[in-house]
C-alpha positions as a Python dict, from the first residue, in 0.01 Angstrom:
ca = {
    (1, 'M'): (0, 0, 0),
    (2, 'R'): (-285, -249, -36),
    (3, 'I'): (-248, -580, 152),
    (4, 'A'): (-475, -880, 91),
    (5, 'V'): (-526, -1086, 411),
    (6, 'V'): (-647, -1444, 351),
    (7, 'S'): (-703, -1731, 592),
    (8, 'D'): (-816, -2095, 615),
    (9, 'I'): (-776, -2193, 250),
    (10, 'H'): (-781, -2560, 357),
    (11, 'A'): (-649, -2712, 34),
    (12, 'N'): (-945, -2582, -169),
    (13, 'L'): (-776, -2513, -502),
    (14, 'Q'): (-1096, -2390, -673),
    (15, 'A'): (-1158, -2130, -401),
    (16, 'W'): (-796, -2010, -400),
    (17, 'N'): (-787, -1973, -780),
    (18, 'A'): (-1100, -1756, -768),
    (19, 'V'): (-963, -1542, -482),
    (20, 'W'): (-622, -1503, -646),
    (21, 'L'): (-789, -1381, -966),
    (22, 'D'): (-986, -1125, -761),
    (23, 'I'): (-673, -1015, -572),
    (24, 'R'): (-490, -944, -897),
    (25, 'S'): (-783, -732, -1017),
    (26, 'M'): (-779, -520, -697),
    (27, 'A'): (-428, -370, -740),
    (28, 'V'): (-298, -548, -428),
    (29, 'D'): (72, -503, -342),
    (30, 'Q'): (122, -784, -87),
    (31, 'V'): (-60, -1098, 31),
    (32, 'V'): (-61, -1235, 389),
    (33, 'S'): (-191, -1584, 477),
    (34, 'L'): (-316, -1635, 836),
    (35, 'G'): (-271, -2012, 842),
    (36, 'D'): (-455, -2341, 780),
    (37, 'A'): (-354, -2332, 417),
    (38, 'I'): (-416, -2710, 408),
    (39, 'G'): (-636, -2968, 581),
    (40, 'Y'): (-991, -3081, 492),
    (41, 'G'): (-955, -3012, 117),
    (42, 'P'): (-846, -3248, -165),
    (43, 'N'): (-554, -3051, -317),
    (44, 'P'): (-293, -2976, -48),
    (45, 'A'): (14, -3004, -272),
    (46, 'E'): (-137, -2795, -552),
    (47, 'V'): (-256, -2525, -310),
    (48, 'L'): (83, -2497, -136),
    (49, 'E'): (257, -2473, -472),
    (50, 'A'): (19, -2192, -579),
    (51, 'L'): (62, -2008, -248),
    (52, 'Y'): (443, -2017, -262),
    (53, 'T'): (431, -1819, -587),
    (54, 'S'): (178, -1558, -474),
    (55, 'V'): (179, -1511, -94),
    (56, 'D'): (440, -1282, 62),
    (57, 'Y'): (401, -1376, 431),
    (58, 'F'): (265, -1686, 607),
    (59, 'V'): (135, -1745, 962),
    (60, 'L'): (110, -2096, 1111),
    (61, 'G'): (-236, -2244, 1166),
    (62, 'N'): (-335, -2537, 1388),
    (63, 'H'): (-385, -2775, 1090),
    (64, 'D'): (-48, -2671, 946),
    (65, 'A'): (112, -2730, 1288),
    (66, 'A'): (-39, -3079, 1321),
    (67, 'I'): (73, -3184, 974),
    (68, 'C'): (434, -3081, 1036),
    (69, 'G'): (440, -3240, 1386),
    (70, 'K'): (429, -2926, 1600),
    (71, 'I'): (100, -3010, 1777),
    (72, 'D'): (-71, -3337, 1878),
    (73, 'P'): (-341, -3449, 1626),
    (74, 'A'): (-528, -3600, 1923),
    (75, 'L'): (-652, -3246, 1998),
    (76, 'F'): (-864, -3259, 1680),
    (77, 'S'): (-1199, -3426, 1613),
    (78, 'N'): (-1202, -3775, 1464),
    (79, 'T'): (-1286, -3641, 1116),
    (80, 'A'): (-1022, -3368, 1127),
    (81, 'R'): (-762, -3616, 1255),
    (82, 'V'): (-832, -3853, 965),
    (83, 'L'): (-801, -3567, 715),
    (84, 'I'): (-475, -3447, 875),
    (85, 'G'): (-328, -3794, 824),
    (86, 'W'): (-453, -3806, 466),
    (87, 'T'): (-303, -3462, 396),
    (88, 'A'): (36, -3554, 545),
    (89, 'D'): (46, -3863, 323),
    (90, 'H'): (-9, -3647, 12),
    (91, 'L'): (268, -3395, 85),
    (92, 'G'): (637, -3440, 23),
    (93, 'P'): (904, -3381, 289),
    (94, 'R'): (1003, -3046, 136),
    (95, 'A'): (647, -2911, 172),
    (96, 'I'): (627, -3025, 535),
    (97, 'Q'): (969, -2872, 601),
    (98, 'E'): (841, -2541, 465),
    (99, 'L'): (548, -2549, 711),
    (100, 'N'): (804, -2564, 994),
    (101, 'T'): (931, -2216, 901),
    (102, 'W'): (596, -2038, 943),
    (103, 'P'): (570, -1811, 1255),
    (104, 'L'): (283, -1791, 1504),
    (105, 'T'): (233, -1416, 1452),
    (106, 'L'): (331, -1150, 1202),
    (107, 'A'): (390, -785, 1297),
    (108, 'G'): (357, -503, 1043),
    (109, 'P'): (335, -123, 1068),
    (110, 'N'): (24, -55, 1282),
    (111, 'F'): (-113, -409, 1233),
    (112, 'R'): (-49, -765, 1352),
    (113, 'C'): (-162, -1109, 1232),
    (114, 'A'): (-226, -1446, 1399),
    (115, 'H'): (-431, -1755, 1327),
    (116, 'G'): (-631, -1766, 1651),
    (117, 'E'): (-570, -1493, 1911),
    (118, 'F'): (-272, -1300, 2047),
    (119, 'G'): (-278, -1376, 2423),
    (120, 'N'): (-140, -1728, 2377),
    (121, 'P'): (-109, -1779, 2001),
    (122, 'E'): (54, -2121, 2054),
    (123, 'Y'): (-277, -2251, 2200),
    (124, 'F'): (-486, -2150, 1896),
    (125, 'H'): (-777, -2032, 2108),
    (126, 'Y'): (-1094, -1937, 1921),
    (127, 'V'): (-1253, -1590, 1934),
    (128, 'F'): (-1631, -1629, 1922),
    (129, 'D'): (-1753, -1332, 2128),
    (130, 'P'): (-1630, -991, 2255),
    (131, 'A'): (-1518, -1128, 2593),
    (132, 'E'): (-1269, -1360, 2419),
    (133, 'T'): (-1095, -1062, 2255),
    (134, 'E'): (-960, -931, 2589),
    (135, 'P'): (-631, -1133, 2587),
    (136, 'S'): (-548, -998, 2241),
    (137, 'W'): (-597, -631, 2341),
    (138, 'Q'): (-372, -686, 2642),
    (139, 'A'): (-101, -880, 2458),
    (140, 'V'): (-18, -650, 2164),
    (141, 'P'): (-31, -270, 2109),
    (142, 'E'): (-125, -238, 1740),
    (143, 'P'): (-461, -73, 1656),
    (144, 'L'): (-546, -328, 1385),
    (145, 'L'): (-537, -706, 1442),
    (146, 'F'): (-618, -978, 1186),
    (147, 'I'): (-719, -1338, 1274),
    (148, 'G'): (-899, -1636, 1119),
    (149, 'H'): (-955, -1986, 1268),
    (150, 'T'): (-1335, -1973, 1321),
    (151, 'H'): (-1411, -1968, 945),
    (152, 'Q'): (-1669, -1695, 1014),
    (153, 'P'): (-1600, -1329, 923),
    (154, 'C'): (-1651, -1085, 1210),
    (155, 'L'): (-1537, -745, 1340),
    (156, 'Y'): (-1465, -649, 1703),
    (157, 'V'): (-1409, -286, 1806),
    (158, 'I'): (-1289, -136, 2134),
    (159, 'G'): (-1275, 236, 2211),
    (160, 'A'): (-1252, 479, 2501),
    (161, 'S'): (-1505, 278, 2706),
    (162, 'L'): (-1268, -23, 2694),
    (163, 'T'): (-1572, -242, 2626),
    (164, 'P'): (-1533, -450, 2308),
    (165, 'H'): (-1827, -480, 2068),
    (166, 'A'): (-1897, -733, 1793),
    (167, 'L'): (-2012, -600, 1455),
    (168, 'S'): (-2118, -773, 1137),
    (169, 'P'): (-1855, -764, 861),
    (170, 'Q'): (-1850, -413, 713),
    (171, 'D'): (-1599, -191, 537),
    (172, 'F'): (-1451, 69, 772),
    (173, 'M'): (-1179, 331, 820),
    (174, 'L'): (-953, 334, 1124),
    (175, 'E'): (-1045, 605, 1374),
    (176, 'P'): (-809, 754, 1636),
    (177, 'G'): (-864, 609, 1982),
    (178, 'K'): (-1020, 285, 1856),
    (179, 'R'): (-876, -64, 1800),
    (180, 'Y'): (-1005, -332, 1567),
    (181, 'L'): (-989, -714, 1566),
    (182, 'V'): (-1080, -842, 1219),
    (183, 'N'): (-1168, -1205, 1149),
    (184, 'T'): (-1130, -1231, 772),
    (185, 'G'): (-1336, -1551, 744),
    (186, 'S'): (-1229, -1851, 537),
    (187, 'V'): (-1127, -1874, 173),
    (188, 'G'): (-1188, -2246, 130),
    (189, 'Y'): (-1415, -2371, 410),
    (190, 'S'): (-1671, -2108, 516),
    (191, 'R'): (-1891, -2183, 818),
    (192, 'D'): (-2130, -1884, 814),
    (193, 'G'): (-2384, -2035, 573),
    (194, 'D'): (-2236, -1855, 273),
    (195, 'P'): (-2017, -2091, 66),
    (196, 'R'): (-1835, -1806, -108),
    (197, 'A'): (-1469, -1741, -25),
    (198, 'S'): (-1407, -1456, 222),
    (199, 'Y'): (-1099, -1235, 264),
    (200, 'C'): (-1001, -873, 341),
    (201, 'I'): (-800, -592, 182),
    (202, 'Y'): (-617, -345, 409),
    (203, 'D'): (-525, -10, 250),
    (204, 'T'): (-243, 134, 462),
    (205, 'V'): (-262, 478, 298),
    (206, 'E'): (-637, 528, 342),
    (207, 'G'): (-637, 344, 675),
    (208, 'S'): (-932, 135, 555),
    (209, 'V'): (-1035, -233, 552),
    (210, 'Y'): (-1264, -389, 290),
    (211, 'W'): (-1430, -732, 289),
    (212, 'R'): (-1451, -941, -28),
    (213, 'R'): (-1684, -1241, -91),
    (214, 'I'): (-1591, -1438, -403),
    (215, 'P'): (-1791, -1727, -557),
    (216, 'F'): (-1602, -2030, -687),
    (217, 'D'): (-1683, -2353, -875),
    (218, 'L'): (-1858, -2573, -617),
    (219, 'D'): (-1915, -2849, -871),
    (220, 'A'): (-1542, -2871, -952),
    (221, 'Y'): (-1466, -2879, -578),
    (222, 'R'): (-1716, -3165, -534),
    (223, 'V'): (-1552, -3358, -818),
    (224, 'A'): (-1207, -3303, -663),
    (225, 'L'): (-1332, -3432, -324),
    (226, 'N'): (-1483, -3742, -480),
    (227, 'G'): (-1170, -3803, -688),
    (228, 'A'): (-951, -3785, -378),
    (229, 'G'): (-1168, -4041, -199),
    (230, 'L'): (-1212, -3823, 108),
    (231, 'P'): (-1481, -3916, 362),
    (232, 'I'): (-1824, -3757, 333),
    (233, 'E'): (-1753, -3541, 641),
    (234, 'A'): (-1501, -3346, 433),
    (235, 'T'): (-1785, -3218, 216),
    (236, 'A'): (-1953, -3015, 497),
    (237, 'L'): (-1890, -2695, 300),
    (238, 'L'): (-2118, -2824, 24),
    (239, 'E'): (-2409, -2829, 268),
    (240, 'S'): (-2423, -2450, 209),
    (241, 'D'): (-2457, -2492, -168),
    (242, 'P'): (-2765, -2281, -253),
    (243, 'R'): (-2863, -2542, -514),
    (244, 'K'): (-2850, -2831, -267),
    (245, 'D'): (-3224, -2879, -209),
    (246, 'R'): (-3344, -2765, -551),
    (247, 'P'): (-3545, -3046, -723),
    (248, 'P'): (-3464, -3167, -1076),
    (249, 'L'): (-3601, -2963, -1367),
    (250, 'R'): (-3857, -3232, -1458),
    (251, 'E'): (-4013, -3195, -1114),
    (252, 'L'): (-4043, -2816, -1162),
    (253, 'I'): (-4245, -2847, -1484),
    (254, 'T'): (-4605, -2731, -1427),
    (255, 'F'): (-4753, -2844, -1763),
    (256, 'H'): (-4840, -3202, -1851),
    (257, 'P'): (-4861, -3257, -2232),
    (258, 'P'): (-5191, -3420, -2343),
    (259, 'D'): (-5199, -3785, -2441),
    (260, 'R'): (-5538, -3792, -2625),
    (261, 'P'): (-5650, -3611, -2947),
    (262, 'E'): (-5941, -3435, -2778),
    (263, 'Q'): (-5695, -3271, -2538),
    (264, 'A'): (-5470, -3129, -2813),
    (265, 'V'): (-5469, -2761, -2913),
    (266, 'K'): (-5758, -2657, -3138),
    (267, 'N'): (-5840, -2392, -3405),
    (268, 'T'): (-5481, -2326, -3514),
    (269, 'I'): (-5301, -2285, -3847),
    (270, 'E'): (-5101, -2602, -3888),
    (271, 'V'): (-4880, -2494, -4181),
    (272, 'Q'): (-4792, -2146, -4310),
    (273, 'H'): (-4626, -2113, -4655),
    (274, 'V'): (-4325, -1884, -4697),
    (275, 'D'): (-4455, -1712, -5017),
    (276, 'A'): (-4770, -1593, -4844),
    (277, 'L'): (-4566, -1465, -4553),
    (278, 'R'): (-4329, -1279, -4790),
    (279, 'R'): (-4616, -1078, -4950),
    (280, 'R'): (-4751, -991, -4608),
    (281, 'V'): (-4409, -885, -4487),
    (282, 'R'): (-4365, -658, -4793),
    (283, 'R'): (-4682, -466, -4709),
    (284, 'W'): (-4563, -418, -4353),
    (285, 'Q'): (-4222, -303, -4477),
    (286, 'L'): (-4383, -22, -4677),
    (287, 'L'): (-4586, 89, -4378),
    (288, 'A'): (-4276, 67, -4157),
    (289, 'A'): (-4074, 283, -4400),
    (290, 'G'): (-4332, 561, -4377),
    (291, 'A'): (-4343, 531, -4000),
    (292, 'L'): (-3963, 539, -3984),
    (293, 'T'): (-3950, 863, -4184),
    (294, 'F'): (-4194, 1026, -3944),
    (295, 'L'): (-4009, 888, -3643),
    (296, 'T'): (-3674, 1019, -3774),
    (297, 'A'): (-3811, 1371, -3800),
    (298, 'L'): (-3964, 1339, -3454),
    (299, 'L'): (-3637, 1217, -3304),
    (300, 'A'): (-3443, 1500, -3468),
    (301, 'T'): (-3673, 1754, -3306),
    (302, 'A'): (-3652, 1573, -2973),
    (303, 'G'): (-3274, 1560, -3004),
    (304, 'V'): (-3248, 1936, -3035),
    (305, 'L'): (-3476, 1984, -2736),
    (306, 'G'): (-3290, 1713, -2544),
    (307, 'W'): (-2954, 1877, -2615),
    (308, 'R'): (-3083, 2207, -2480),
    (309, 'Y'): (-3213, 2031, -2169),
    (310, 'A'): (-2893, 1831, -2110),
    (311, 'H'): (-2679, 2142, -2151),
    (312, 'R'): (-2897, 2382, -1959),
    (313, 'E'): (-2648, 2410, -1670),
    (314, 'L'): (-2362, 2659, -1707),
    (315, 'D'): (-2048, 2722, -1502),
    (316, 'I'): (-1867, 3054, -1546),
    (317, 'V'): (-1527, 3041, -1377),
    (318, 'G'): (-1319, 3354, -1338),
    (319, 'A'): (-941, 3379, -1347),
    (320, 'T'): (-785, 3193, -1055),
    (321, 'L'): (-680, 3398, -754),
    (322, 'S'): (-444, 3256, -492),
    (323, 'A'): (-592, 3157, -156),
    (324, 'R'): (-621, 3466, 63),
    (325, 'T'): (-480, 3484, 413),
    (326, 'P'): (-649, 3704, 677),
    (327, 'D'): (-445, 4020, 735),
    (328, 'S'): (-284, 4077, 1069),
    (329, 'E'): (-500, 4388, 1101),
    (330, 'P'): (-867, 4301, 1169),
    (331, 'D'): (-1173, 4457, 1003),
    (332, 'N'): (-1037, 4430, 647),
    (333, 'N'): (-1276, 4284, 387),
    (334, 'L'): (-1126, 3955, 267),
    (335, 'L'): (-1359, 3935, -35),
    (336, 'V'): (-1227, 4084, -361),
    (337, 'F'): (-1470, 4232, -616),
    (338, 'P'): (-1422, 4389, -964),
    (339, 'E'): (-1389, 4768, -979),
    (340, 'A'): (-1596, 4788, -1301),
    (341, 'P'): (-1926, 4623, -1396),
    (342, 'V'): (-1910, 4273, -1548),
    (343, 'P'): (-2194, 4183, -1791),
    (344, 'A'): (-2402, 3868, -1747),
    (345, 'Y'): (-2246, 3537, -1865),
    (346, 'Q'): (-1896, 3689, -1840),
    (347, 'P'): (-1636, 3554, -1591),
    (348, 'V'): (-1569, 3752, -1273),
    (349, 'P'): (-1201, 3714, -1159),
    (350, 'G'): (-1170, 3472, -869),
    (351, 'W'): (-1542, 3392, -853),
    (352, 'H'): (-1725, 3079, -972),
    (353, 'I'): (-2081, 3132, -1102),
    (354, 'H'): (-2312, 2832, -1151),
    (355, 'L'): (-2644, 2861, -1332),
    (356, 'G'): (-2883, 2567, -1303),
    (357, 'N'): (-3055, 2687, -1624),
    (358, 'R'): (-2857, 2912, -1856),
    (359, 'Y'): (-3171, 2997, -2052),
    (360, 'R'): (-3377, 3109, -1753),
    (361, 'Q'): (-3116, 3252, -1512),
    (362, 'M'): (-2869, 3542, -1513),
    (363, 'V'): (-2597, 3680, -1281),
    (364, 'A'): (-2413, 4009, -1333),
    (365, 'W'): (-2182, 4233, -1129),
    (366, 'D'): (-2334, 4581, -1161),
    (367, 'L'): (-2482, 4866, -962),
    (368, 'A'): (-2746, 4775, -705),
    (369, 'D'): (-2914, 5064, -519),
    (370, 'G'): (-2638, 5286, -652),
    (371, 'R'): (-2363, 5061, -513),
    (372, 'P'): (-2167, 4777, -679),
    (373, 'G'): (-2318, 4437, -612),
    (374, 'W'): (-2453, 4112, -748),
    (375, 'N'): (-2774, 4122, -954),
    (376, 'L'): (-2955, 3789, -994),
    (377, 'Q'): (-3256, 3691, -1203),
    (378, 'S'): (-3430, 3352, -1233),
    (379, 'S'): (-3756, 3237, -1392),
    (380, 'R'): (-3701, 2873, -1295),
    (381, 'A'): (-3636, 2730, -948),
    (382, 'N'): (-3308, 2565, -1050),
    (383, 'E'): (-3018, 2606, -807),
    (384, 'L'): (-2798, 2911, -867),
    (385, 'W'): (-2481, 2990, -674),
    (386, 'I'): (-2177, 3221, -669),
    (387, 'A'): (-1860, 3114, -481),
    (388, 'S'): (-1563, 3323, -371),
    (389, 'P'): (-1199, 3208, -387),
    (390, 'L'): (-1067, 3003, -95),
    (391, 'I'): (-953, 3201, 208),
    (392, 'S'): (-691, 3037, 430),
    (393, 'V'): (-787, 3020, 799),
    (394, 'A'): (-663, 2869, 1123),
    (395, 'P'): (-851, 2727, 1426),
    (396, 'D'): (-996, 2977, 1677),
    (397, 'M'): (-1002, 3266, 1426),
    (398, 'K'): (-1323, 3473, 1448),
    (399, 'F'): (-1497, 3630, 1147),
    (400, 'T'): (-1800, 3849, 1080),
    (401, 'L'): (-2000, 3803, 758),
    (402, 'Q'): (-2243, 4074, 652),
    (403, 'G'): (-2424, 4229, 355),
    (404, 'R'): (-2754, 4371, 228),
    (405, 'V'): (-3016, 4183, 22),
    (406, 'W'): (-3308, 4310, -189),
    (407, 'K'): (-3582, 4090, -336),
    (408, 'S'): (-3842, 4175, -600),
    (409, 'S'): (-4209, 4175, -505),
    (410, 'D'): (-4271, 3856, -708),
    (411, 'F'): (-3975, 3673, -546),
    (412, 'K'): (-4056, 3310, -454),
    (413, 'G'): (-3805, 3064, -314),
    (414, 'S'): (-3490, 3083, -102),
    (415, 'L'): (-3169, 3288, -105),
    (416, 'A'): (-2887, 3268, 153),
    (417, 'V'): (-2524, 3361, 209),
    (418, 'V'): (-2332, 3045, 297),
    (419, 'V'): (-1982, 2976, 432),
    (420, 'S'): (-1831, 2640, 334),
    (421, 'L'): (-1535, 2502, 527),
    (422, 'V'): (-1245, 2272, 438),
    (423, 'R'): (-1089, 2074, 721),
    (424, 'R'): (-849, 1782, 757),
    (425, 'I'): (-983, 1451, 893),
    (426, 'E'): (-727, 1258, 1098),
    (427, 'I'): (-703, 891, 1001),
    (428, 'G'): (-402, 758, 1192),
    (429, 'P'): (-88, 870, 1374),
    (430, 'E'): (130, 823, 1065),
    (431, 'T'): (-102, 989, 812),
    (432, 'S'): (-181, 1352, 746),
    (433, 'G'): (-552, 1277, 699),
    (434, 'R'): (-781, 1355, 411),
    (435, 'P'): (-967, 1679, 337),
    (436, 'E'): (-1338, 1708, 414),
    (437, 'V'): (-1566, 1983, 284),
    (438, 'I'): (-1854, 2104, 501),
    (439, 'E'): (-2074, 2269, 239),
    (440, 'R'): (-2302, 2461, 480),
    (441, 'F'): (-2086, 2546, 781),
    (442, 'V'): (-2265, 2882, 816),
    (443, 'V'): (-2602, 2960, 653),
    (444, 'K'): (-2750, 3308, 688),
    (445, 'E'): (-3077, 3405, 519),
    (446, 'P'): (-3216, 3759, 509),
    (447, 'T'): (-3513, 3781, 742),
    (448, 'R'): (-3607, 4133, 851),
    (449, 'V'): (-3702, 4373, 570),
    (450, 'R'): (-3621, 4739, 639),
    (451, 'T'): (-3830, 5034, 527),
    (452, 'D'): (-3613, 5083, 217),
    (453, 'G'): (-3688, 4726, 101),
    (454, 'W'): (-3340, 4589, 186),
    (455, 'S'): (-3264, 4317, 444),
    (456, 'L'): (-2945, 4303, 653),
    (457, 'I'): (-2736, 3986, 679),
    (458, 'K'): (-2488, 3963, 966),
    (459, 'Q'): (-2330, 3657, 1130),
    (460, 'T'): (-2019, 3613, 1349),
    (461, 'F'): (-1859, 3268, 1366),
    (462, 'E'): (-1542, 3097, 1491),
    (463, 'I'): (-1318, 2855, 1301),
    (464, 'P'): (-1314, 2499, 1447),
    (465, 'A'): (-1018, 2264, 1493),
    (466, 'R'): (-837, 2122, 1185),
    (467, 'A'): (-995, 2381, 953),
    (468, 'E'): (-776, 2503, 664),
    (469, 'A'): (-987, 2728, 440),
    (470, 'I'): (-1331, 2879, 389),
    (471, 'S'): (-1532, 3010, 92),
    (472, 'V'): (-1823, 3255, 90),
    (473, 'Q'): (-2111, 3164, -138),
    (474, 'I'): (-2446, 3311, -244),
    (475, 'R'): (-2691, 3023, -295),
    (476, 'G'): (-3049, 3039, -415),
    (477, 'R'): (-3333, 2844, -568),
    (478, 'F'): (-3601, 3097, -661),
    (479, 'Q'): (-3814, 3275, -918),
    (480, 'G'): (-3789, 3652, -946),
    (481, 'A'): (-3504, 3902, -903),
    (482, 'A'): (-3261, 3980, -620),
    (483, 'S'): (-2958, 4199, -550),
    (484, 'L'): (-2683, 4169, -291),
    (485, 'C'): (-2436, 4449, -213),
    (486, 'D'): (-2192, 4553, 63),
    (487, 'L'): (-2096, 4186, 107),
    (488, 'S'): (-1792, 4156, 337),
    (489, 'L'): (-1600, 3903, 544),
    (490, 'E'): (-1383, 4055, 816),
    (491, 'R'): (-1160, 3894, 1074),
    (492, 'K'): (-1226, 4001, 1433),
    (493, 'N'): (-1004, 4000, 1737),
    (494, 'S'): (-1057, 3690, 1946),
    (495, 'N'): (-1171, 3901, 2242),
    (496, 'Q'): (-1443, 4074, 2042),
}
């Protein structure tokens, strides 16, 4: 489920319309408002009407509370107090009655919402620095907390050290053992120097939070303020208009037209007749036709070469084999190979062959030093790899990987046997996590060359926590020829 969390709309209809359009484009399932839906702005009735048709859950803000008589307006500044009175005069009794039904906090699965903070939500304390987050961590148990009130987006994180840290707004995924206090910023009355509307999207399945900054029509908002007759203090948001100090266009002009004949442009053609231009254009058309014919032939040749270049990569995928499970008996080779030779460019059952350049590279399963093995050739240093089927594993299992490698005398580049690993990343207590692939969990390159020209590869490794499967791969980027035989992957007893 995707939940949009908005706050401090403050009767800014232009900002809300822009945010609501963005919310609908983001496949959001529910919308939560953290309070101060009205106050300051010129369209309280219109904004409340729009919110009632689109917001699923409301939280009470301090401006909302003052307008419906739940808190003393004397606690506000002179400007805010004047605007609260103006707002109350422009709302009907039914709208004010609806404000009375909004709660101080909202609790959801693994998250909680308030306008200010959670220690004493009825006081509407501000959270400006990490020290002021302490009452919230103590008051509620959820790992993810959403607030507004300051009109400035921010992120606070606390982990095993129990020391909260403030971070700049950034998309993140919930991690086990950490808690997060997210200030979504303001939709309609930003105070961080950026006049765009700010809100967040919480994806409960991914366990992730995303920030959104949405521009809206500042000129229409200015017109609405002036039309409502609100005091100039209500326009503080417009101080962040990036166009505010830009001079008029006439002041930006760097050229001053001459006012005397001797200053006018000289040595020009004053009038050009169409007939003369037509004859000139005809000559150029004939030249262009010849050039176009030549260019068409050139492009056709380039297209053929371009097609070859764009399609130089080739993947040869063998018939699918089910994921293998290590046998109860150790020392059995878990890699399965064909019993008969397989020509180049033909699929090998269970194996995936990738050629970076099909015209300059080749892989075949054939005899190598009198034994079955992989034969590789490459005249370009494009990446080439061969991957085995997945092999199911469990944490703490121990394996030994080994094989023999031969390289031609003109071999240049790199060749290695690699083990990739698939493991499950834990996101939250109620989710199974998402898979993560570690491409180069084990990398073993042949180093010592024996007297017969072959090098031995041997590596023992242990499976880490949350691992589910592994794959053995031969990866290279080289010029020359190479062979690899006696490749095996065997499970070992844990005490070996």
